[in-house]
C-alpha positions, 0 to 999 in steps of 0.5 A: 802086880808082878811082871812076867819074864820068860827066857830061854831057847827054841830049837827048830828042825832044819826043814822048818827054818825057812817058814819060821824065818818068813813068819818071825817078823810078823810074830815079833810085830804082833807080840810087841803090839800086844797089851802089856808087852814090855820087851820081846826079843828073838835072836838066832844063835850065831853058831847054830841057825836052828837055835833061837834065844827068846826074852820076854817081859810082860807087865802082868800075868794076864797080859802074858797068858793072853799072849800065850793064847794068841800065839797058840792059835796063830800062824806062828803057833802052827809053824812052831808047834813041834819045836823044842822049847826050853824056858824059865818063866818068872812071875806067874802065880803058882 
């Protein structure tokens, strides 16, 4: 099976940043512990504290889809539901 790679950015409203930063360590830990997670990096842009760069690699489509489902119902998902996301995803079936 092909790996799934996601790369892109998330932009948050300034009023959400404190909650996002408080929840981010837990989100990173939970994601890295997820079955199939090979890489998960989230970095704040050095020139724009509201812009986060995201890079993910999952071992297969099922692992990636399971991760997305977990995130959708998590505290992170609730806090970030209005964020602007710009991603490219490779490795998912059409």
